[in-house]
C-alpha positions as CSV (number, residue, x, y, z in Angstrom):
1,M,0.0,0.0,0.0
2,N,1.2,3.5,-0.8
3,H,0.8,5.2,2.6
4,R,1.6,8.6,1.1
5,C,-1.9,8.7,-0.4
6,M,-3.7,7.9,2.9
7,S,-4.6,11.3,4.1
8,Q,-7.9,11.5,2.4
9,P,-8.8,7.8,3.0
10,W,-8.1,8.4,6.7
11,L,-10.6,11.2,6.7
12,S,-13.1,8.8,5.0
13,L,-12.5,6.4,7.8
14,V,-13.4,9.1,10.3
15,F,-16.5,9.8,8.2
16,L,-17.4,6.1,8.6
17,V,-17.0,6.2,12.4
18,S,-19.2,9.3,12.5
19,A,-21.8,7.7,10.3
20,F,-22.1,4.8,12.8
21,G,-22.6,7.3,15.6
22,W,-19.1,6.7,17.0
23,T,-17.8,10.2,16.6
24,P,-14.3,10.3,18.1
25,T,-14.0,12.7,21.1
26,I,-11.5,12.8,23.9
27,G,-13.1,12.9,27.3
28,H,-10.2,14.3,29.1
29,G,-9.8,18.1,29.7
30,Q,-7.5,19.8,27.4
31,D,-6.0,23.3,27.6
32,D,-5.0,25.6,24.7
33,R,-1.2,25.1,25.0
34,F,-1.1,22.7,22.1
35,E,-3.5,23.1,19.1
36,L,-3.3,20.9,16.0
37,S,-4.6,23.8,13.9
38,Q,-1.4,25.8,14.8
39,V,1.0,23.1,13.6
40,Q,-1.0,21.9,10.5
41,P,0.5,18.3,10.6
42,R,0.8,16.2,7.5
43,F,-1.5,13.3,8.6
44,S,-1.2,9.8,7.3
45,R,-3.0,6.6,8.5
46,V,-1.5,4.7,11.4
47,W,0.6,1.7,10.3
48,D,-0.5,-0.5,13.2
49,V,-4.0,-1.7,12.4
50,R,-4.5,-2.6,16.1
51,Q,-4.7,1.1,16.8
52,I,-7.7,1.4,14.4
53,I,-9.4,-1.5,16.1
54,A,-8.6,0.1,19.5
55,S,-10.2,3.4,18.2
56,V,-13.4,1.6,17.2
57,N,-13.5,-0.2,20.6
58,L,-12.9,3.1,22.3
59,E,-15.9,4.6,20.8
60,L,-18.0,1.6,21.7
61,S,-16.8,1.9,25.3
62,R,-17.9,5.6,25.4
63,L,-21.4,4.5,24.9
64,E,-21.5,2.4,28.1
65,R,-22.8,5.3,30.2
66,G,-25.8,6.0,32.3
67,I,-27.5,4.9,35.5
68,P,-30.0,2.1,35.2
69,D,-33.6,2.3,36.4
70,R,-33.9,-0.1,39.3
71,S,-37.7,-0.3,39.2
72,N,-37.6,-3.8,37.8
73,S,-40.9,-3.2,36.2
74,F,-40.1,-5.3,33.1
75,R,-41.9,-8.6,32.5
76,P,-41.0,-10.9,29.6
77,R,-43.8,-12.2,27.4
78,G,-44.2,-15.6,25.8
79,E,-43.7,-19.0,27.3
80,A,-40.3,-19.7,25.7
81,S,-39.0,-16.2,26.6
82,M,-40.2,-16.5,30.2
83,R,-38.5,-19.8,30.7
84,V,-35.2,-18.5,29.2
85,Y,-35.4,-15.4,31.3
86,R,-36.0,-17.4,34.6
87,E,-33.0,-19.7,33.8
88,A,-30.6,-17.1,32.4
89,A,-31.2,-13.8,34.2
90,P,-29.6,-14.8,37.5
91,A,-26.4,-15.6,35.7
92,I,-26.2,-12.2,34.0
93,V,-24.3,-9.4,35.8
94,M,-23.5,-5.7,35.5
95,V,-19.8,-4.9,34.9
96,T,-18.9,-1.4,36.1
97,D,-16.2,0.8,37.4
98,G,-18.7,2.1,39.9
99,K,-18.4,5.7,38.6
100,T,-18.7,6.6,34.9
101,G,-20.4,3.7,33.2
102,H,-21.3,0.1,32.9
103,G,-21.7,-2.9,30.6
104,T,-23.1,-6.4,30.9
105,G,-21.5,-9.8,31.5
106,F,-22.6,-13.3,32.3
107,F,-21.3,-16.3,34.2
108,V,-20.0,-18.7,31.6
109,R,-18.5,-21.3,33.9
110,A,-18.6,-22.4,37.6
111,G,-16.0,-20.9,39.9
112,G,-16.9,-17.2,39.3
113,W,-15.9,-16.9,35.6
114,I,-17.6,-14.1,33.7
115,L,-17.5,-13.3,30.0
116,T,-18.0,-9.7,28.7
117,N,-16.5,-7.4,26.1
118,H,-13.0,-6.1,25.9
119,H,-14.2,-2.6,25.4
120,V,-16.3,-2.8,28.6
121,V,-13.2,-3.3,30.7
122,E,-10.6,-1.5,28.6
123,S,-10.6,1.6,30.8
124,M,-11.2,-0.1,34.1
125,P,-8.6,0.7,36.8
126,F,-5.5,-1.4,37.5
127,D,-4.9,-2.7,40.9
128,P,-1.6,-0.9,41.6
129,E,-0.4,-3.7,43.9
130,T,-1.0,-6.6,41.5
131,G,-0.9,-5.0,38.1
132,A,-4.2,-6.7,37.1
133,K,-7.4,-4.8,36.2
134,V,-10.2,-4.9,38.7
135,V,-13.9,-4.3,38.0
136,R,-17.0,-4.2,40.1
137,I,-19.7,-6.8,39.5
138,V,-23.4,-6.4,40.4
139,V,-25.3,-9.6,40.7
140,G,-29.0,-10.1,41.1
141,R,-31.5,-12.7,42.4
142,M,-34.9,-13.6,41.1
143,A,-37.9,-12.9,43.4
144,D,-40.9,-15.1,43.7
145,D,-42.8,-12.9,41.2
146,G,-40.3,-13.5,38.5
147,A,-38.5,-10.1,38.6
148,M,-34.8,-9.6,39.2
149,T,-33.5,-7.5,42.1
150,A,-30.0,-6.3,42.3
151,D,-27.8,-7.0,45.4
152,D,-26.9,-3.9,47.3
153,Q,-23.2,-4.8,47.6
154,H,-21.0,-5.2,44.6
155,L,-18.4,-7.9,44.2
156,D,-14.8,-7.4,42.8
157,A,-13.6,-9.4,39.8
158,I,-10.1,-9.6,38.2
159,V,-9.6,-9.4,34.4
160,Y,-7.8,-12.6,33.5
161,R,-7.6,-12.2,29.8
162,T,-8.8,-10.0,26.9
163,D,-8.9,-10.2,23.2
164,E,-9.1,-6.8,21.5
165,T,-9.8,-8.1,18.0
166,R,-12.6,-10.4,19.2
167,D,-13.7,-7.7,21.7
168,L,-14.0,-10.3,24.5
169,A,-12.8,-10.4,28.1
170,L,-12.7,-13.1,30.7
171,L,-13.1,-12.1,34.4
172,R,-13.1,-14.0,37.6
173,L,-14.6,-13.1,41.0
174,K,-11.9,-12.3,43.6
175,E,-13.9,-14.5,46.0
176,P,-15.5,-17.1,43.7
177,D,-17.1,-19.0,46.5
178,V,-19.2,-16.0,47.8
179,L,-22.1,-16.9,45.6
180,G,-22.1,-20.6,46.3
181,A,-21.5,-23.6,44.1
182,S,-25.1,-23.6,42.8
183,H,-24.9,-20.2,41.2
184,P,-25.9,-20.6,37.5
185,A,-23.8,-20.3,34.4
186,I,-25.1,-20.1,30.9
187,P,-24.0,-22.9,28.5
188,L,-22.7,-22.3,25.0
189,A,-24.8,-23.6,22.1
190,D,-23.4,-26.4,19.9
191,Q,-23.8,-24.4,16.7
192,S,-24.5,-20.9,15.6
193,P,-28.1,-20.1,14.5
194,V,-29.1,-19.4,10.9
195,P,-30.7,-16.1,9.8
196,G,-34.4,-16.2,10.7
197,A,-33.9,-18.1,13.9
198,A,-35.5,-16.7,17.0
199,C,-33.1,-15.1,19.6
200,I,-33.3,-13.4,23.0
201,A,-31.0,-10.7,24.4
202,I,-30.8,-9.8,28.1
203,G,-28.7,-6.9,29.5
204,H,-28.6,-3.7,31.4
205,P,-29.4,-0.9,29.0
206,S,-28.6,2.6,30.3
207,Q,-32.0,3.8,29.1
208,G,-34.2,1.1,30.5
209,V,-34.2,-1.3,33.5
210,M,-31.7,-3.9,34.6
211,W,-32.1,-7.4,33.2
212,T,-34.2,-6.2,30.3
213,L,-35.2,-8.9,27.8
214,R,-35.6,-8.2,24.1
215,Q,-36.8,-10.7,21.5
216,G,-35.9,-10.8,17.8
217,E,-34.5,-12.8,15.0
218,V,-31.0,-13.5,13.7
219,S,-30.7,-11.1,10.8
220,G,-27.4,-12.2,9.2
221,R,-23.7,-13.1,9.6
222,G,-20.6,-11.1,8.6
223,N,-17.3,-9.7,9.7
224,F,-16.8,-6.6,11.8
225,P,-15.6,-4.1,11.1
226,K,-14.5,-5.1,7.6
227,D,-17.9,-5.7,6.1
228,Q,-19.5,-2.7,7.8
229,L,-16.7,-0.3,7.1
230,G,-16.6,-1.0,3.4
231,N,-20.2,0.2,2.8
232,F,-19.5,3.5,4.4
233,V,-15.8,4.2,3.7
234,L,-15.9,3.3,0.0
235,R,-19.1,5.4,-0.5
236,G,-17.4,8.5,1.0
237,A,-14.1,8.1,-0.8
238,D,-12.9,9.6,-4.0
239,T,-12.5,7.2,-6.9
240,S,-8.8,7.5,-6.8
241,D,-8.7,6.4,-3.2
242,R,-10.9,3.3,-3.5
243,E,-8.1,0.9,-4.3
244,S,-6.0,2.0,-1.3
245,L,-9.1,1.8,0.9
246,E,-10.0,-1.6,-0.2
247,V,-6.4,-2.8,0.6
248,M,-6.6,-1.1,4.0
249,L,-9.9,-2.8,4.8
250,E,-8.5,-6.2,3.9
251,Q,-5.7,-5.6,6.4
252,L,-8.0,-4.8,9.3
253,P,-8.4,-7.7,11.8
254,S,-12.0,-8.6,11.9
255,R,-14.2,-10.8,14.0
256,K,-17.2,-12.9,12.9
257,V,-20.4,-11.4,14.0
258,L,-24.1,-12.1,14.1
259,L,-26.7,-9.3,13.4
260,S,-30.0,-9.5,15.1
261,S,-33.2,-7.5,15.2
262,C,-33.1,-7.3,19.1
263,G,-33.2,-3.7,20.1
264,L,-30.0,-3.2,22.1
265,N,-28.9,0.0,23.8
266,P,-25.7,1.3,25.4
267,G,-25.0,-0.7,28.5
268,D,-26.0,-4.0,26.9
269,S,-22.5,-4.7,25.6
270,G,-21.1,-8.0,26.9
271,G,-24.5,-9.6,27.5
272,P,-25.5,-12.9,26.0
273,L,-27.6,-13.5,22.9
274,L,-29.6,-16.7,23.6
275,N,-31.5,-19.2,21.6
276,E,-34.8,-20.6,22.7
277,A,-33.1,-23.3,24.6
278,G,-31.4,-20.7,26.8
279,Q,-27.9,-21.3,25.3
280,V,-25.4,-18.6,24.3
281,V,-25.2,-18.2,20.5
282,A,-23.3,-14.8,20.6
283,V,-22.1,-11.9,22.8
284,S,-23.6,-8.5,22.3
285,F,-21.2,-5.6,21.6
286,A,-22.7,-2.7,19.6
287,V,-25.7,-1.0,18.1
288,P,-25.1,1.9,15.7
289,A,-26.9,5.2,16.4
290,I,-29.4,7.1,14.4
291,D,-27.9,9.3,11.7
292,S,-30.0,12.4,12.2
293,E,-28.4,14.3,9.3
294,R,-29.4,11.7,6.7
295,G,-32.6,10.6,8.6
296,I,-31.4,6.9,8.7
297,D,-31.9,4.7,11.7
298,L,-28.7,2.7,11.8
299,G,-29.8,1.0,15.0
300,K,-32.2,-1.4,13.2
301,F,-29.7,-4.2,13.8
302,S,-27.7,-5.1,16.9
303,Y,-24.2,-6.6,16.6
304,H,-23.0,-9.7,18.5
305,V,-19.7,-11.5,18.6
306,H,-20.2,-14.8,16.8
307,L,-20.3,-18.1,18.7
308,D,-17.2,-19.4,16.8
309,E,-15.2,-16.4,18.1
310,V,-16.4,-17.1,21.7
311,K,-15.5,-20.7,21.6
312,T,-12.0,-20.0,20.2
313,F,-11.4,-17.4,22.9
314,L,-12.4,-19.9,25.6
315,E,-10.3,-22.8,24.4
316,N,-7.6,-22.1,26.9
317,W,-8.5,-21.1,30.4
318,P,-5.9,-18.9,32.1
319,T,-4.5,-19.9,35.5
320,E,-3.2,-16.4,36.3
321,P,-4.4,-12.9,35.3
322,D,-2.6,-10.9,32.7
323,V,-0.2,-8.6,34.4
324,A,1.3,-6.1,31.9
325,P,0.8,-2.5,31.1
326,P,-1.4,-1.5,28.1
327,S,0.3,-0.7,24.8
328,I,2.2,2.6,24.6
329,L,0.5,3.1,21.2
330,P,-2.8,4.9,21.7
331,A,-6.1,4.3,20.0
332,A,-5.7,6.3,16.7
333,F,-6.7,6.6,13.1
334,A,-4.0,9.0,12.0
335,Q,-0.4,10.0,12.8
336,A,2.1,12.8,12.0
337,L,5.4,14.3,13.1
338,V,5.0,17.8,14.7
339,D,7.2,20.5,16.3
340,V,5.7,21.0,19.7
341,D,8.5,23.2,21.2
342,D,8.7,25.6,18.2
343,D,12.4,25.0,17.4
344,N,11.7,24.2,13.8
345,H,12.6,20.5,14.4
346,P,9.9,17.9,14.7
347,E,10.4,16.0,18.0
348,T,6.9,14.7,18.6
349,W,5.1,11.8,16.9
350,L,1.5,12.7,17.2
351,F,-1.4,10.2,17.1
352,A,-5.0,11.4,16.6
353,L,-8.5,10.2,16.5
354,D,-9.5,13.0,14.2
355,A,-8.1,16.1,12.7
356,A,-8.6,18.1,16.0
357,T,-8.3,15.4,18.7
358,P,-4.9,14.1,19.7
359,S,-4.8,10.7,21.5
360,G,-1.1,10.3,22.3
361,F,2.5,11.3,21.7
362,L,5.9,9.6,21.3
363,V,8.6,12.2,21.9
364,D,12.3,12.1,20.9
365,L,13.8,14.3,23.6
366,D,17.4,14.3,22.4
367,A,16.6,14.7,18.7
368,D,18.6,11.7,17.5
369,S,16.1,10.0,15.2
370,D,16.8,9.2,11.6
371,P,16.9,12.6,9.8
372,D,15.9,11.1,6.4
373,F,12.8,9.6,8.1
374,I,11.9,12.9,9.6
375,K,12.4,14.7,6.3
376,N,10.1,12.3,4.4
377,A,7.5,12.1,7.2
378,T,7.1,15.9,7.4
379,A,7.0,16.3,3.6
380,E,5.0,13.3,2.5
381,G,3.5,11.6,5.6
382,I,4.7,8.6,7.7
383,S,5.2,5.4,5.7
384,G,6.8,2.0,6.1
385,A,5.8,-1.2,7.7
386,E,7.6,-0.5,11.0
387,P,8.3,3.2,11.2
388,L,9.1,3.1,14.9
389,E,12.5,1.5,13.9
390,S,13.5,5.0,12.7
391,W,12.2,6.9,15.7
392,D,14.3,7.0,18.9
393,W,11.7,8.0,21.5
394,E,12.3,8.6,25.2
395,F,8.8,9.1,26.6
396,A,5.2,8.6,25.6
397,Y,2.1,10.4,26.9
398,N,-1.3,8.9,26.0
399,M,-4.8,10.1,26.7
400,A,-6.9,7.4,25.1
401,P,-8.2,5.0,26.0
402,Q,-6.7,6.0,29.4
403,E,-4.0,8.3,30.7
404,L,-0.5,6.7,30.5
405,F,3.1,7.8,30.7
406,A,5.9,5.6,29.4
407,F,9.7,6.1,29.6
408,E,12.3,4.4,27.4
409,L,15.6,4.7,29.4
410,D,18.1,2.3,27.8
411,G,17.8,3.0,24.1
412,D,16.4,-0.4,23.0
413,G,13.1,1.1,21.8
414,V,11.0,-0.7,24.4
415,A,9.4,1.0,27.4
416,D,11.1,0.4,30.7
417,I,8.6,2.2,33.0
418,V,4.9,2.7,32.4
419,L,2.6,4.7,34.6
420,V,-1.2,4.2,34.3
421,R,-3.5,6.5,36.2
422,H,-5.4,4.4,38.7
423,D,-8.3,6.8,39.4
424,P,-9.3,9.9,37.3
425,G,-8.6,13.1,39.1
426,Q,-6.2,11.6,41.6
427,D,-2.4,11.4,41.3
428,R,-2.3,7.7,42.1
429,W,-0.8,5.4,39.5
430,A,-0.1,1.8,38.8
431,R,3.7,1.8,38.1
432,F,4.9,-1.0,35.8
433,S,8.6,-1.6,35.6
434,R,10.3,-4.0,33.2
435,S,13.1,-6.3,34.3
436,A,16.2,-7.2,32.2
437,E,14.4,-10.5,31.4
438,G,11.4,-8.6,30.1
439,T,8.9,-9.4,32.8
440,W,6.8,-6.8,34.5
441,K,6.1,-6.0,38.1
442,S,3.6,-3.5,39.4
443,E,3.4,-1.2,42.5
444,V,1.5,1.8,43.7
445,W,3.1,5.2,42.8
446,D,1.8,8.5,44.0
447,G,2.8,11.8,42.3
448,D,2.8,13.7,39.1
449,P,4.7,11.8,36.3
450,G,4.7,15.0,34.2
451,T,7.2,16.6,36.6
452,H,9.0,13.5,37.9
453,E,12.6,13.3,36.8
454,H,13.1,9.9,35.4
455,F,16.1,10.8,33.3
456,E,19.6,11.1,34.6
457,S,20.6,13.7,32.0
458,A,19.9,17.3,33.1
459,D,19.4,18.2,29.4
460,L,16.7,15.4,29.0
461,Q,15.0,16.5,32.2
462,R,14.9,20.1,31.0
463,Q,13.5,19.1,27.6
464,F,11.0,16.8,29.2
465,R,9.6,19.5,31.4
466,R,9.5,21.9,28.4
467,I,7.5,19.5,26.2
468,M,5.1,18.6,29.1
469,R,4.2,22.2,29.6
470,R,2.9,22.2,26.0
471,L,1.2,18.8,26.0
472,R,-0.7,18.8,29.3
C-alpha cells in the first residue's frame, strides 16, 4: 500500500465512524497550549491496524454510560422467553467501574468466571499492587414474582484475559465462593443459528431497566468491522482512493459477527444472545446510532460476537491474570510528526482520533532519530511497515483509552517504566517496571509523572519539562 496517499482515505475512515454514531471525542480536559490547527500536521494513516481496532472499541466503550432504572418493572412475554429469562437472568451481571459507566456480562463457567466485552473493561482501573485490572460486579436474584432484584453490595472481579480483536474479556470473581457452588452459568450452544432463527438478548441498557429482555431474529452473519466499514468508507471516498481503501480494509483484523433485530442499547454490551433453549449463541457488543443528518436509523440491527469467536477465545482457560501495562501506542486513526517546542525541528510523533483530537504522543527528547525519516515524514507523511524503527523516542504520553506515561531509558526502543492512572482526578498510579528478562512488576506510585525526573541527564530533564508544559 502507498501510505503517502492515505490522508484523504483516513478522513473517509473518520467519516465512517461518525456515520455509525461513534464520533471520536476525547473525554479528558485539554488546555490551549497545544493546538493541531497551529502546527498543521501532515497526517497519514497509522501503520498498526490494532490502533484502528482500538479506536473503534474506544468509541464503543464511550457508549457504556448511564445509571440504570432499578424499578424492575419489566416482565417478559411468551412461554419460551419467560423460561429462558428465569433460567438465564440470575447468571447475568452488571460490569462497572462504579463511577462513569457500565456494561453487561454473564457467568460462563462455575467458579466465578464471567464473560464480557474487551471494550467494557478497557478503561477499568488497574490494581496498583498486583498489576491486574479490577472491576465491580453487580449480581441479582430472582424474586418469587419473576422479577430480578440487584444485590446492594458489589463484588470485585479480576480481568484474567482480553482479546481486543474479538472484543472479548474473561473475568473471575476475587472470591468465587461467595455466591455458592449452585450459582448458575449459561451454557454455550453447539452451533450458531441461521438467519431467521429466534433469539433473545438480556442486558442492562442505560436507558431502561436492569435485566431487560428483548426478542428478535438473527438477521445475518458477517465480519466486523470489515464488512460494515466498506459500505461507508468506500461510499465516502474519491474514486482515486478506492483501491487504497480496499487494501486497507483487507488488512484490518475482523471478527465474525451475528446481526439480530433485538433492540439493544448502550449498557447491553457484553451480554448474551440466547437461543430458545437458553444457550449462548453470541455476545452483544454494539448498536449503531441514528444518523439524524441523513434521517437513517442505523440501529435497526444489533451486533453480536459470533459463537465461533467465543469458543475460540475460551479454548484455553488462564491460571493467572494478565499482568502487563497497556500498549504505549494509543487508539488512533492517524499519525504525523509535529514540532511542539517551536524550534523548527519535529520532535513529537502525534497520534490522533480525528483532525482536531490528539490521543497520544511519542517524543524524541534528544533529537537523534533518523533525519531522512523525519524529512520524508514531514513532507509526504509517515510510511513504512515498522516506522518506529526510525524513531528514537524517550517518553510517551497517551490520553486514550486511558492516561498513560511511558519512559524508554536504555535505548532499545522498548518501554522500561509505564505509569497508568489508577483513578481519574487523583495522582495515584499503577507503576509498571520491566526487568532485564522482560517481565513486568507493578506497584503503587503517588505523584505527578509530568514533573517527575526519570532521566539522569539534566538536558533530557529540562527538555521533558519543556515538552510537558505544552502537552498537558
